[in-house]
N, C-alpha and C positions, 0 to 999 in steps of 0.2 A: 541444594535448592531445586525446586521443581523445574523440569525442562520447560522451556517456553512453549506455550500452547498457541498455535498459529491458526487463526481462522480468517479466511479471506472472503469478503462479500463483494461480488462483482456488481457494480452499479450498471455498467454497460459492458457487454461482451461482444466479441467479433467472431462469429461462427464457432469453430471448434478450437480456437486459439486458447492457449493457457499461458498465464504469466507467472514467472517465478521471481522476478526482480522488479524493482521500481525505485523511484527517487522519492524521498520523504518530503511531502509538501506541507504537512502539518502534524503536530503531536498534540494529543489531548487525553484527558483522563475523564472517565465517566463511571460512576458507581464503584469507585475503587479499582477499576480496571484501566489499563494503559493501552493506547492505540496510536498507530501511525496511519495517516491518510497518504497513500502512495499514488504517484503518477505512474501508471502502468504503460501508457502509450501517449505520445504527444504528437498529434497530427494537425496542429493548429495552422500550419502553413499550407495545408491542402485546400483545393477549391471544392472538394466534395462536401455537399451540404450536411451529410451525417457525420463527418469527421470531427475530431476534437479530442480533448484529453479523456483518457479512460482512468477512472479512479478506483481504488479498492482500499477498504479499511482492514487493517491487520491488528489483531490483539497480540500484545507482547508482555513479557514480565517486566517488572520495575527495573531490574538491572539493565536490560537491553534498552529500555526507554531512556534511562539516564545516560547511557553510553553514546547513543546515536543523536545526531543533530539534524535539523532541517537542511535539506539539500544533499544529505548522505544517501548512498544507494543502500537498499535493504533487500535481501533475498529471503524467500520463504522456504523453509526446510520442509520437504515432503516425505 
């Protein structure tokens, strides 16, 4: 089976920070492709106006999609 192709799209990024892991917030399928919406950073308790959750969408193969559940940690292979 093809190795999972992982593409991450940063909606919000913090400087030069890179994220390799996150918690699965949602799972969805679009146009026959499978995705996880990951919570990459959760700063909701901070008083900083710009702080908040940082999300990234990750494309995964069907096998990984079926194995992982919402709330699981998922790491991106680089």
